[in-house]
MIGU-866265 format. One record per atom (N, C-alpha, C): residue number from 1; residue in one letter; atom name; x, y, z. Coordinates in Angstrom, 3 decimals, always signed. Layout:
{NUM; A; CA; {X; Y; Z}}
...
// end
This chain:
{1; M; N; {-32.739; +43.038; -39.918}}
{1; M; CA; {-32.888; +42.726; -38.569}}
{1; M; C; {-32.212; +44.423; -38.069}}
{2; D; N; {-33.604; +44.643; -37.059}}
{2; D; CA; {-32.765; +45.491; -36.640}}
{2; D; C; {-32.388; +45.765; -35.285}}
{3; P; N; {-31.236; +46.655; -34.862}}
{3; P; CA; {-29.983; +46.318; -33.416}}
{3; P; C; {-30.757; +46.140; -32.217}}
{4; L; N; {-31.794; +46.341; -32.098}}
{4; L; CA; {-32.556; +46.411; -31.007}}
{4; L; C; {-33.400; +44.876; -30.717}}
{5; Q; N; {-32.930; +44.173; -31.832}}
{5; Q; CA; {-33.805; +42.278; -32.083}}
{5; Q; C; {-31.850; +41.834; -31.961}}
{6; I; N; {-30.997; +42.364; -32.593}}
{6; I; CA; {-29.587; +41.574; -32.980}}
{6; I; C; {-29.006; +42.089; -30.973}}
{7; L; N; {-29.319; +43.248; -30.199}}
{7; L; CA; {-29.125; +42.962; -28.691}}
{7; L; C; {-30.207; +42.140; -28.001}}
{8; S; N; {-31.203; +42.127; -27.995}}
{8; S; CA; {-31.998; +40.976; -27.181}}
{8; S; C; {-31.140; +39.874; -27.632}}
{9; G; N; {-30.930; +38.978; -28.758}}
{9; G; CA; {-30.905; +37.871; -28.974}}
{9; G; C; {-29.379; +37.326; -28.239}}
{10; L; N; {-28.565; +38.465; -28.643}}
{10; L; CA; {-27.460; +38.365; -27.966}}
{10; L; C; {-27.926; +38.283; -26.255}}
{11; G; N; {-28.515; +39.109; -25.726}}
{11; G; CA; {-28.790; +39.178; -24.319}}
{11; G; C; {-29.129; +37.626; -24.036}}
{12; S; N; {-30.281; +36.652; -24.761}}
{12; S; CA; {-30.700; +35.357; -24.302}}
{12; S; C; {-29.669; +34.943; -23.983}}
{13; V; N; {-28.647; +34.520; -25.499}}
{13; V; CA; {-27.291; +34.064; -25.294}}
{13; V; C; {-26.351; +33.968; -24.293}}
{14; A; N; {-25.903; +35.436; -24.317}}
{14; A; CA; {-24.834; +35.552; -22.949}}
{14; A; C; {-25.853; +35.471; -21.650}}
{15; L; N; {-27.087; +35.174; -21.187}}
{15; L; CA; {-27.664; +34.623; -20.553}}
{15; L; C; {-27.340; +32.847; -20.572}}
{16; I; N; {-27.431; +32.065; -20.966}}
{16; I; CA; {-28.024; +31.093; -21.400}}
{16; I; C; {-25.867; +30.783; -21.335}}
{17; I; N; {-25.114; +31.146; -21.733}}
{17; I; CA; {-23.494; +31.187; -21.579}}
{17; I; C; {-23.131; +31.375; -20.391}}
{18; G; N; {-24.044; +32.402; -19.338}}
{18; G; CA; {-24.115; +32.716; -17.632}}
{18; G; C; {-24.466; +31.351; -17.249}}
{19; I; N; {-25.569; +30.626; -17.635}}
{19; I; CA; {-25.790; +29.806; -16.425}}
{19; I; C; {-25.325; +28.438; -17.079}}
{20; G; N; {-24.624; +28.464; -18.296}}
{20; G; CA; {-23.755; +27.162; -18.326}}
{20; G; C; {-21.700; +27.292; -17.771}}
{21; I; N; {-21.818; +28.675; -17.390}}
{21; I; CA; {-20.543; +28.748; -16.768}}
{21; I; C; {-20.825; +28.490; -15.289}}
{22; A; N; {-22.133; +28.523; -14.879}}
{22; A; CA; {-22.583; +29.116; -13.173}}
{22; A; C; {-22.290; +27.528; -12.806}}
{23; L; N; {-23.246; +26.249; -14.045}}
{23; L; CA; {-23.158; +24.787; -13.637}}
{23; L; C; {-21.547; +25.103; -13.654}}
{24; V; N; {-20.583; +25.028; -14.307}}
{24; V; CA; {-19.661; +23.854; -13.966}}
{24; V; C; {-18.476; +24.749; -13.078}}
{25; Q; N; {-19.106; +26.129; -12.818}}
{25; Q; CA; {-18.797; +26.147; -11.807}}
{25; Q; C; {-18.674; +25.755; -10.301}}
{26; L; N; {-20.113; +25.714; -10.737}}
{26; L; CA; {-20.608; +25.033; -9.310}}
{26; L; C; {-20.330; +23.346; -9.182}}
{27; R; N; {-20.247; +23.047; -10.197}}
{27; R; CA; {-19.847; +21.595; -10.506}}
{27; R; C; {-18.048; +21.527; -9.949}}
{28; S; N; {-17.218; +22.603; -10.043}}
{28; S; CA; {-15.859; +22.548; -9.778}}
{28; S; C; {-16.213; +22.629; -8.416}}
{29; L; N; {-17.077; +23.393; -7.389}}
{29; L; CA; {-17.230; +23.597; -6.231}}
{29; L; C; {-17.322; +22.355; -5.800}}
{30; R; N; {-18.162; +21.862; -5.960}}
{30; R; CA; {-18.787; +20.620; -5.472}}
{30; R; C; {-17.281; +19.879; -5.421}}
{31; T; N; {-16.419; +19.165; -6.359}}
{31; T; CA; {-15.397; +18.558; -5.975}}
{31; T; C; {-14.515; +19.377; -5.146}}
{32; Q; N; {-14.709; +21.176; -5.097}}
{32; Q; CA; {-13.166; +20.969; -4.362}}
{32; Q; C; {-13.532; +21.007; -3.062}}
{33; R; N; {-14.859; +20.790; -2.663}}
{33; R; CA; {-15.250; +20.512; -1.134}}
{33; R; C; {-15.199; +19.527; -1.161}}
{34; Q; N; {-15.675; +18.488; -1.592}}
{34; Q; CA; {-15.674; +17.407; -1.491}}
{34; Q; C; {-13.529; +16.913; -1.215}}
{35; E; N; {-13.537; +17.131; -1.738}}
{35; E; CA; {-11.898; +17.254; -1.091}}
{35; E; C; {-10.900; +17.734; -0.345}}
{36; E; N; {-11.873; +18.814; -0.158}}
{36; E; CA; {-11.584; +19.734; +1.534}}
{36; E; C; {-11.704; +18.912; +2.696}}
{37; L; N; {-13.190; +18.385; +2.391}}
{37; L; CA; {-13.940; +16.984; +3.503}}
{37; L; C; {-13.053; +16.206; +4.101}}
{38; V; N; {-11.969; +15.795; +2.920}}
{38; V; CA; {-10.938; +14.139; +2.856}}
{38; V; C; {-9.982; +14.419; +3.558}}
{39; I; N; {-9.484; +15.844; +3.479}}
{39; I; CA; {-8.782; +16.635; +3.894}}
{39; I; C; {-8.228; +17.243; +5.135}}
{40; R; N; {-9.365; +17.610; +5.375}}
{40; R; CA; {-10.039; +17.890; +6.943}}
{40; R; C; {-10.565; +16.333; +7.877}}
{41; A; N; {-10.744; +15.853; +7.246}}
{41; A; CA; {-10.861; +13.782; +7.827}}
{41; A; C; {-9.136; +13.317; +7.684}}
{42; Y; N; {-7.973; +14.344; +7.183}}
{42; Y; CA; {-6.625; +13.500; +7.055}}
{42; Y; C; {-6.149; +13.993; +8.519}}
{43; A; N; {-7.028; +15.759; +8.974}}
{43; A; CA; {-5.780; +16.346; +10.234}}
{43; A; C; {-5.569; +15.391; +10.914}}
{44; P; N; {-6.741; +14.814; +11.804}}
{44; P; CA; {-6.521; +14.093; +13.187}}
{44; P; C; {-5.656; +13.010; +12.758}}
{45; F; N; {-5.189; +12.864; +12.136}}
{45; F; CA; {-4.104; +11.748; +11.486}}
{45; F; C; {-2.718; +12.450; +12.180}}
{46; L; N; {-2.537; +13.765; +12.373}}
{46; L; CA; {-1.809; +13.949; +12.285}}
{46; L; C; {-1.411; +14.966; +13.793}}
{47; D; N; {-2.282; +14.483; +14.174}}
{47; D; CA; {-2.517; +14.616; +15.196}}
{47; D; C; {-2.454; +13.578; +16.782}}
{48; T; N; {-1.731; +13.844; +16.973}}
{48; T; CA; {-0.482; +12.547; +17.986}}
{48; T; C; {-1.287; +11.653; +18.821}}
{49; E; N; {-2.686; +12.250; +19.704}}
{49; E; CA; {-3.949; +11.029; +19.890}}
{49; E; C; {-4.057; +9.897; +19.439}}
{50; L; N; {-4.379; +9.984; +17.611}}
{50; L; CA; {-4.736; +9.862; +16.643}}
{50; L; C; {-3.672; +8.261; +16.228}}
{51; T; N; {-2.495; +9.195; +15.990}}
{51; T; CA; {-1.207; +8.264; +15.990}}
{51; T; C; {-0.750; +7.631; +16.635}}
{52; R; N; {-0.787; +8.341; +18.293}}
{52; R; CA; {-0.589; +6.710; +18.786}}
{52; R; C; {-2.096; +5.842; +18.676}}
{53; A; N; {-3.373; +5.587; +19.124}}
{53; A; CA; {-3.572; +4.911; +18.879}}
{53; A; C; {-3.117; +3.816; +17.311}}
{54; W; N; {-3.491; +4.546; +16.900}}
{54; W; CA; {-2.844; +3.601; +15.279}}
{54; W; C; {-1.446; +2.854; +15.305}}
{55; W; N; {-0.562; +3.678; +16.340}}
{55; W; CA; {+0.600; +2.995; +16.315}}
{55; W; C; {+0.328; +1.681; +17.457}}
{56; R; N; {-0.435; +1.648; +18.177}}
{56; R; CA; {-0.461; +0.857; +19.268}}
{56; R; C; {-1.365; -0.268; +18.907}}
{57; V; N; {-2.605; -0.012; +18.209}}
{57; V; CA; {-3.444; -0.774; +17.198}}
{57; V; C; {-1.890; -2.118; +16.408}}
{58; Q; N; {-1.083; -1.502; +16.093}}
{58; Q; CA; {-0.424; -2.159; +15.204}}
{58; Q; C; {+0.638; -3.141; +15.754}}
{59; G; N; {+0.871; -2.596; +17.197}}
{59; G; CA; {+1.311; -3.575; +18.288}}
{59; G; C; {+0.432; -5.119; +18.258}}
{60; W; N; {-0.467; -4.573; +18.718}}
{60; W; CA; {-1.675; -6.287; +18.826}}
{60; W; C; {-1.270; -7.024; +18.165}}
{61; N; N; {-1.497; -8.659; +18.546}}
{61; N; CA; {-1.014; -9.464; +18.199}}
{61; N; C; {-2.056; -10.935; +18.875}}
{62; F; N; {-3.341; -10.052; +18.855}}
{62; F; CA; {-4.881; -10.526; +19.375}}
{62; F; C; {-4.994; -11.581; +17.905}}
{63; A; N; {-5.251; -13.319; +18.653}}
{63; A; CA; {-5.017; -13.552; +17.550}}
{63; A; C; {-7.088; -14.021; +17.389}}
{64; A; N; {-6.972; -14.517; +18.953}}
{64; A; CA; {-8.818; -14.037; +18.935}}
{64; A; C; {-9.482; -13.207; +19.654}}
{65; F; N; {-11.261; -12.641; +19.127}}
{65; F; CA; {-11.339; -11.890; +20.067}}
{65; F; C; {-11.726; -11.868; +21.944}}
{66; E; N; {-11.412; -13.178; +22.040}}
{66; E; CA; {-11.572; -13.738; +23.260}}
{66; E; C; {-10.616; -13.079; +23.934}}
{67; T; N; {-9.608; -13.154; +23.322}}
{67; T; CA; {-8.043; -13.360; +23.810}}
{67; T; C; {-8.164; -11.431; +24.538}}
{68; F; N; {-8.528; -11.063; +23.156}}
{68; F; CA; {-8.981; -9.377; +22.977}}
{68; F; C; {-9.239; -9.330; +24.916}}
{69; A; N; {-10.392; -9.668; +24.428}}
{69; A; CA; {-11.890; -9.374; +25.599}}
{69; A; C; {-11.511; -9.617; +26.985}}
{70; A; N; {-10.537; -10.660; +27.398}}
{70; A; CA; {-10.257; -11.744; +28.443}}
{70; A; C; {-9.002; -10.178; +28.935}}
{71; A; N; {-8.259; -9.943; +27.963}}
{71; A; CA; {-7.324; -8.542; +28.884}}
{71; A; C; {-7.269; -7.658; +28.271}}
{72; A; N; {-8.264; -7.416; +28.110}}
{72; A; CA; {-7.519; -6.226; +27.393}}
{72; A; C; {-8.275; -4.756; +29.268}}
{73; T; N; {-7.764; -3.262; +28.449}}
{73; T; CA; {-8.002; -3.056; +29.488}}
{73; T; C; {-8.771; -1.753; +29.087}}
{74; V; N; {-9.606; -0.249; +29.638}}
{74; V; CA; {-10.242; +0.422; +29.366}}
{74; V; C; {-9.414; +1.197; +27.423}}
{75; D; N; {-8.447; +1.165; +28.025}}
{75; D; CA; {-7.482; +1.698; +27.498}}
{75; D; C; {-7.319; +1.440; +25.877}}
{76; D; N; {-7.554; -0.125; +26.000}}
{76; D; CA; {-7.798; -1.220; +24.861}}
{76; D; C; {-8.456; -0.955; +24.345}}
{77; W; N; {-9.820; -0.858; +24.901}}
{77; W; CA; {-10.805; -0.927; +23.701}}
{77; W; C; {-10.950; +0.074; +23.878}}
{78; T; N; {-10.921; +1.976; +23.798}}
{78; T; CA; {-10.903; +2.938; +24.181}}
{78; T; C; {-10.003; +3.047; +23.004}}
{79; T; N; {-9.041; +2.719; +22.454}}
{79; T; CA; {-8.426; +2.536; +21.035}}
{79; T; C; {-8.880; +1.788; +19.945}}
{80; L; N; {-9.431; +0.598; +20.091}}
{80; L; CA; {-10.833; -0.185; +19.377}}
{80; L; C; {-11.430; +0.791; +19.048}}
{81; D; N; {-12.098; +0.940; +19.578}}
{81; D; CA; {-13.100; +1.937; +19.383}}
{81; D; C; {-12.371; +3.462; +18.246}}
{82; Q; N; {-11.906; +4.042; +19.041}}
{82; Q; CA; {-11.108; +4.886; +18.516}}
{82; Q; C; {-10.800; +5.080; +16.825}}
{83; G; N; {-10.076; +3.666; +16.296}}
{83; G; CA; {-9.449; +3.628; +15.284}}
{83; G; C; {-10.533; +2.649; +14.486}}
{84; A; N; {-11.568; +2.063; +14.491}}
{84; A; CA; {-13.291; +1.688; +14.249}}
{84; A; C; {-13.599; +3.107; +13.574}}
{85; T; N; {-13.679; +3.747; +14.861}}
{85; T; CA; {-15.246; +5.126; +14.466}}
{85; T; C; {-14.457; +6.188; +13.516}}
{86; Y; N; {-12.888; +5.877; +13.528}}
{86; Y; CA; {-12.043; +6.972; +12.619}}
{86; Y; C; {-12.467; +6.448; +11.593}}
{87; F; N; {-11.906; +5.131; +11.357}}
{87; F; CA; {-12.208; +4.908; +10.075}}
{87; F; C; {-14.263; +4.710; +9.045}}
{88; E; N; {-14.807; +4.280; +10.161}}
{88; E; CA; {-16.502; +4.319; +10.243}}
{88; E; C; {-16.333; +5.295; +9.066}}
{89; M; N; {-16.074; +6.542; +9.786}}
{89; M; CA; {-16.267; +8.005; +9.214}}
{89; M; C; {-15.936; +8.023; +7.898}}
{90; I; N; {-14.711; +7.601; +7.584}}
{90; I; CA; {-14.118; +7.763; +6.581}}
{90; I; C; {-15.319; +6.764; +5.190}}
{91; G; N; {-15.820; +5.793; +5.098}}
{91; G; CA; {-16.187; +5.037; +4.499}}
{91; G; C; {-17.892; +5.309; +4.639}}
{92; V; N; {-18.392; +5.949; +5.454}}
{92; V; CA; {-19.415; +6.845; +5.288}}
{92; V; C; {-19.608; +7.885; +4.396}}
{93; L; N; {-18.226; +8.259; +4.988}}
{93; L; CA; {-17.989; +10.060; +3.412}}
{93; L; C; {-18.438; +9.223; +1.934}}
{94; C; N; {-17.235; +8.132; +1.858}}
{94; C; CA; {-17.431; +8.053; +0.480}}
{94; C; C; {-18.929; +7.100; +0.371}}
{95; K; N; {-19.514; +6.473; +0.976}}
{95; K; CA; {-21.314; +5.337; +0.848}}
{95; K; C; {-21.561; +6.778; +0.380}}
{96; R; N; {-21.542; +8.541; +1.350}}
{96; R; CA; {-23.070; +9.178; +0.324}}
{96; R; C; {-22.417; +9.869; -0.343}}
{97; G; N; {-21.328; +9.687; -0.471}}
{97; G; CA; {-20.740; +10.175; -1.909}}
{97; G; C; {-19.882; +11.580; -1.616}}
{98; H; N; {-19.543; +12.056; -0.378}}
{98; H; CA; {-19.259; +13.461; +0.349}}
{98; H; C; {-17.097; +12.827; -0.521}}
{99; A; N; {-16.971; +11.248; -0.258}}
{99; A; CA; {-15.434; +11.543; -0.851}}
{99; A; C; {-14.935; +11.090; -1.727}}
{100; S; N; {-14.367; +11.598; -2.756}}
{100; S; CA; {-14.296; +9.822; -4.076}}
{100; S; C; {-13.378; +8.621; -3.593}}
{101; I; N; {-13.689; +7.643; -3.771}}
{101; I; CA; {-12.772; +6.485; -3.503}}
{101; I; C; {-11.552; +6.554; -4.172}}
{102; E; N; {-11.437; +7.833; -5.109}}
{102; E; CA; {-9.565; +7.657; -4.984}}
{102; E; C; {-9.091; +8.481; -4.709}}
{103; L; N; {-9.494; +9.781; -3.785}}
{103; L; CA; {-9.005; +10.817; -2.772}}
{103; L; C; {-8.590; +9.869; -2.000}}
{104; V; N; {-9.582; +8.563; -1.093}}
{104; V; CA; {-9.051; +8.113; +0.129}}
{104; V; C; {-8.357; +7.545; +0.035}}
{105; D; N; {-7.985; +6.508; -1.553}}
{105; D; CA; {-7.136; +6.100; -2.186}}
{105; D; C; {-5.491; +6.257; -1.757}}
{106; D; N; {-5.523; +7.432; -2.740}}
{106; D; CA; {-4.482; +8.369; -2.477}}
{106; D; C; {-4.178; +8.681; -0.595}}
{107; L; N; {-4.958; +8.983; -0.351}}
{107; L; CA; {-4.936; +9.395; +1.572}}
{107; L; C; {-4.626; +8.373; +1.961}}
{108; F; N; {-5.328; +7.355; +2.533}}
{108; F; CA; {-5.602; +5.856; +2.923}}
{108; F; C; {-5.194; +5.556; +2.839}}
{109; A; N; {-5.279; +4.866; +2.043}}
{109; A; CA; {-5.586; +3.346; +0.954}}
{109; A; C; {-4.733; +2.675; +2.224}}
{110; G; N; {-3.323; +2.473; +2.485}}
{110; G; CA; {-1.902; +1.387; +3.080}}
{110; G; C; {-2.564; +1.968; +4.681}}
{111; T; N; {-2.898; +2.841; +5.539}}
{111; T; CA; {-3.273; +2.497; +6.536}}
{111; T; C; {-5.053; +2.089; +6.862}}
{112; V; N; {-5.964; +2.162; +6.125}}
{112; V; CA; {-7.388; +1.875; +5.859}}
{112; V; C; {-6.532; -0.281; +5.668}}
{113; L; N; {-5.863; -0.131; +4.638}}
{113; L; CA; {-6.059; -1.769; +4.363}}
{113; L; C; {-5.119; -2.773; +5.960}}
{114; V; N; {-4.218; -1.677; +6.294}}
{114; V; CA; {-3.176; -2.423; +7.570}}
{114; V; C; {-4.283; -2.072; +8.629}}
{115; S; N; {-5.271; -1.462; +8.951}}
{115; S; CA; {-5.332; -1.623; +10.395}}
{115; S; C; {-6.703; -2.338; +10.006}}
{116; W; N; {-7.363; -2.727; +9.112}}
{116; W; CA; {-8.481; -3.651; +9.310}}
{116; W; C; {-8.020; -5.165; +9.258}}
{117; R; N; {-6.830; -5.450; +8.562}}
{117; R; CA; {-6.441; -6.359; +8.632}}
{117; R; C; {-6.179; -6.545; +10.020}}
{118; K; N; {-5.410; -5.667; +10.833}}
{118; K; CA; {-5.059; -5.839; +12.314}}
{118; K; C; {-6.666; -5.950; +12.758}}
{119; L; N; {-7.594; -5.421; +12.786}}
{119; L; CA; {-8.947; -5.460; +13.784}}
{119; L; C; {-9.897; -5.896; +12.952}}
{120; V; N; {-9.890; -6.325; +11.562}}
{120; V; CA; {-11.073; -7.827; +11.469}}
{120; V; C; {-11.197; -8.862; +12.483}}
{121; T; N; {-10.807; -9.633; +12.921}}
{121; T; CA; {-10.901; -9.723; +14.278}}
{121; T; C; {-11.580; -9.570; +15.325}}
{122; L; N; {-11.224; -8.619; +15.388}}
{122; L; CA; {-12.178; -7.577; +17.106}}
{122; L; C; {-13.132; -7.506; +16.627}}
{123; I; N; {-13.325; -6.701; +15.788}}
{123; I; CA; {-14.364; -5.944; +15.480}}
{123; I; C; {-15.340; -7.249; +15.612}}
{124; R; N; {-15.282; -8.489; +14.212}}
{124; R; CA; {-15.895; -9.245; +13.676}}
{124; R; C; {-16.610; -10.099; +15.292}}
{125; G; N; {-15.063; -10.357; +16.619}}
{125; G; CA; {-15.648; -11.135; +17.773}}
{125; G; C; {-16.636; -9.666; +18.283}}
{126; Y; N; {-16.861; -8.123; +18.555}}
{126; Y; CA; {-17.735; -7.772; +18.929}}
{126; Y; C; {-18.493; -7.598; +18.303}}
{127; R; N; {-18.893; -8.108; +17.232}}
{127; R; CA; {-20.391; -7.835; +16.743}}
{127; R; C; {-21.016; -9.305; +17.261}}
{128; L; N; {-20.565; -10.185; +17.233}}
{128; L; CA; {-20.652; -11.757; +17.281}}
{128; L; C; {-20.901; -11.456; +19.129}}
{129; R; N; {-20.342; -11.182; +20.190}}
{129; R; CA; {-20.959; -11.009; +21.431}}
{129; R; C; {-22.126; -9.674; +21.877}}
{130; E; N; {-21.886; -8.778; +21.083}}
{130; E; CA; {-22.599; -7.821; +20.922}}
{130; E; C; {-24.279; -8.067; +20.608}}
{131; G; N; {-23.784; -8.843; +19.429}}
{131; G; CA; {-25.023; -8.397; +18.434}}
{131; G; C; {-25.626; -7.089; +17.814}}
{132; T; N; {-24.102; -6.435; +17.621}}
{132; T; CA; {-23.650; -5.892; +16.491}}
{132; T; C; {-23.023; -5.963; +14.563}}
{133; P; N; {-24.119; -6.508; +14.463}}
{133; P; CA; {-24.189; -6.683; +12.861}}
{133; P; C; {-22.825; -5.426; +12.494}}
{134; D; N; {-23.786; -4.221; +13.253}}
{134; D; CA; {-23.649; -3.275; +11.930}}
{134; D; C; {-22.362; -2.010; +11.946}}
{135; Y; N; {-21.775; -2.262; +13.367}}
{135; Y; CA; {-20.406; -2.152; +14.040}}
{135; Y; C; {-19.075; -2.177; +13.745}}
{136; A; N; {-18.806; -0.754; +13.175}}
{136; A; CA; {-17.636; -0.364; +11.945}}
{136; A; C; {-18.182; -0.925; +10.761}}
{137; Q; N; {-18.677; -1.180; +10.638}}
{137; Q; CA; {-19.622; -1.707; +9.264}}
{137; Q; C; {-19.145; -1.061; +7.124}}
{138; W; N; {-19.107; +0.576; +7.915}}
{138; W; CA; {-18.707; +1.116; +6.911}}
{138; W; C; {-17.110; +1.189; +7.138}}
{139; F; N; {-16.359; +0.659; +7.702}}
{139; F; CA; {-15.395; +1.030; +8.074}}
{139; F; C; {-14.583; -0.441; +6.781}}
{140; E; N; {-15.793; -1.324; +7.669}}
{140; E; CA; {-15.297; -2.726; +5.977}}
{140; E; C; {-15.786; -2.677; +4.941}}
{141; H; N; {-16.330; -2.037; +4.638}}
{141; H; CA; {-17.399; -1.680; +3.562}}
{141; H; C; {-15.819; -0.687; +2.711}}
{142; L; N; {-15.036; +0.369; +3.317}}
{142; L; CA; {-14.042; +0.628; +2.926}}
{142; L; C; {-12.675; +0.122; +2.544}}
{143; A; N; {-12.216; -0.861; +3.119}}
{143; A; CA; {-11.490; -1.660; +3.097}}
{143; A; C; {-11.920; -2.699; +2.417}}
{144; R; N; {-13.158; -3.175; +1.810}}
{144; R; CA; {-13.031; -3.811; +0.887}}
{144; R; C; {-12.860; -3.492; -0.732}}
{145; A; N; {-13.772; -1.813; -0.348}}
{145; A; CA; {-13.493; -1.195; -1.775}}
{145; A; C; {-12.037; -0.489; -1.977}}
{146; L; N; {-11.830; -0.229; -1.212}}
{146; L; CA; {-10.189; +0.625; -1.328}}
{146; L; C; {-9.139; -0.824; -2.107}}
{147; D; N; {-9.510; -2.410; -1.256}}
{147; D; CA; {-8.968; -3.352; -1.959}}
{147; D; C; {-9.196; -4.186; -3.392}}
{148; R; N; {-10.762; -3.987; -3.541}}
{148; R; CA; {-11.096; -3.617; -4.643}}
{148; R; C; {-10.359; -2.800; -5.854}}
{149; R; N; {-10.583; -2.120; -5.530}}
{149; R; CA; {-9.312; -1.046; -6.261}}
{149; R; C; {-8.674; -1.035; -6.755}}
{150; L; N; {-7.545; -1.415; -5.774}}
{150; L; CA; {-6.362; -0.989; -5.604}}
{150; L; C; {-6.074; -2.936; -6.664}}
{151; T; N; {-6.648; -3.828; -6.806}}
{151; T; CA; {-6.295; -4.805; -7.173}}
{151; T; C; {-6.761; -4.553; -8.467}}
{152; A; N; {-7.259; -3.632; -8.804}}
{152; A; CA; {-8.265; -4.079; -10.658}}
{152; A; C; {-7.463; -2.985; -10.917}}
{153; L; N; {-6.635; -2.234; -10.212}}
{153; L; CA; {-5.035; -1.098; -10.716}}
{153; L; C; {-3.724; -1.520; -10.638}}
{154; G; N; {-3.620; -3.117; -10.374}}
{154; G; CA; {-2.707; -4.112; -10.360}}
{154; G; C; {-1.732; -3.187; -9.337}}
{155; E; N; {-2.178; -2.697; -8.495}}
{155; E; CA; {-0.971; -2.198; -6.833}}
{155; E; C; {-0.931; -3.482; -5.649}}
{156; I; N; {-0.075; -3.050; -5.560}}
{156; I; CA; {+0.779; -4.578; -4.229}}
{156; I; C; {+0.205; -3.534; -2.879}}
{157; H; N; {-0.848; -4.118; -2.365}}
{157; H; CA; {-1.179; -4.123; -1.474}}
{157; H; C; {-1.558; -5.441; -0.503}}
{158; P; N; {-1.963; -4.543; +0.816}}
{158; P; CA; {-1.673; -6.011; +2.237}}
{158; P; C; {-2.902; -6.176; +1.944}}
{159; E; N; {-3.393; -7.623; +2.023}}
{159; E; CA; {-4.316; -8.226; +1.357}}
{159; E; C; {-5.386; -8.597; +2.955}}
{160; I; N; {-6.611; -8.412; +2.423}}
{160; I; CA; {-7.727; -8.336; +3.891}}
{160; I; C; {-8.666; -9.290; +3.437}}
{161; G; N; {-8.167; -10.167; +2.941}}
{161; G; CA; {-8.916; -11.991; +3.023}}
{161; G; C; {-10.375; -11.570; +2.592}}
{162; E; N; {-10.977; -13.007; +2.285}}
{162; E; CA; {-12.206; -13.222; +2.030}}
{162; E; C; {-13.648; -12.886; +3.514}}
{163; P; N; {-14.679; -12.697; +3.987}}
{163; P; CA; {-15.450; -12.606; +4.882}}
{163; P; C; {-15.304; -13.503; +5.704}}
{164; S; N; {-15.130; -14.952; +4.492}}
{164; S; CA; {-15.275; -16.849; +5.324}}
{164; S; C; {-13.923; -17.045; +6.388}}
{165; Q; N; {-13.145; -15.900; +5.655}}
{165; Q; CA; {-12.094; -16.312; +6.201}}
{165; Q; C; {-11.679; -15.665; +7.301}}
{166; T; N; {-12.778; -14.796; +7.283}}
{166; T; CA; {-12.092; -13.530; +8.898}}
{166; T; C; {-13.611; -13.841; +9.915}}
{167; S; N; {-14.414; -14.598; +9.245}}
{167; S; CA; {-15.709; -14.261; +10.564}}
{167; S; C; {-15.878; -14.878; +11.790}}
{168; G; N; {-15.468; -15.689; +11.416}}
{168; G; CA; {-15.388; -16.168; +13.420}}
{168; G; C; {-14.628; -15.419; +13.692}}
{169; V; N; {-14.703; -15.821; +15.479}}
{169; V; CA; {-14.418; -14.700; +16.502}}
{169; V; C; {-12.730; -15.662; +17.040}}
{170; S; N; {-12.739; -16.874; +16.734}}
{170; S; CA; {-11.215; -17.142; +16.193}}
{170; S; C; {-10.568; -17.383; +15.553}}
{171; S; N; {-11.168; -16.465; +14.975}}
{171; S; CA; {-10.400; -16.161; +13.280}}
{171; S; C; {-8.657; -15.947; +13.527}}
{172; A; N; {-7.572; -16.457; +13.374}}
{172; A; CA; {-6.276; -16.641; +13.459}}
{172; A; C; {-5.927; -15.177; +12.247}}
{173; S; N; {-7.159; -15.007; +11.212}}
{173; S; CA; {-6.708; -14.087; +10.584}}
{173; S; C; {-5.872; -12.651; +10.455}}
{174; A; N; {-6.079; -12.058; +11.917}}
{174; A; CA; {-5.666; -10.786; +12.120}}
{174; A; C; {-4.365; -10.593; +12.630}}
{175; E; N; {-3.946; -12.233; +13.220}}
{175; E; CA; {-2.482; -11.830; +14.180}}
{175; E; C; {-1.658; -10.851; +13.021}}
{176; A; N; {-0.367; -10.789; +13.859}}
{176; A; CA; {+0.508; -9.957; +13.485}}
{176; A; C; {+1.155; -10.362; +12.348}}
{177; D; N; {+1.871; -10.251; +11.111}}
{177; D; CA; {+3.181; -10.906; +10.391}}
{177; D; C; {+4.182; -10.438; +11.226}}
// end
């Protein structure tokens, strides 16, 4: 073989290796971008406004949607929607593959499950009253996915109940402990 053929062959090998390295780097970059997206999504929890809304929800003791709807102020409705919409966004990120359930578990699992347990009766009651079955659906999917994951891992976590246990407008399953 002459040196020109050897160099030509090495050039082809180098090109193939370069493409392989680029693909590995792109995959790594995709993972990094997904993690950054979830970390950025976590940032509002470091803000006083969302933290205040979260703690406000934790203080609610509504056993039925009707009780909430009769007594709720605009601030209560805003707090309900703020919490539901925030976790809905996280659920959509998981649904679309922009966030791994593992990372969401590491950052949000307890918060999502406790919030879902607190809000399930209100969300389901609102869905029934307004005829919007998709309101906070990805929040619910996220809570169920985290519940399944933690159960499979054998980790202790807040129980969220089955849909049949929390589907009624007057369900008492969202009462505070």
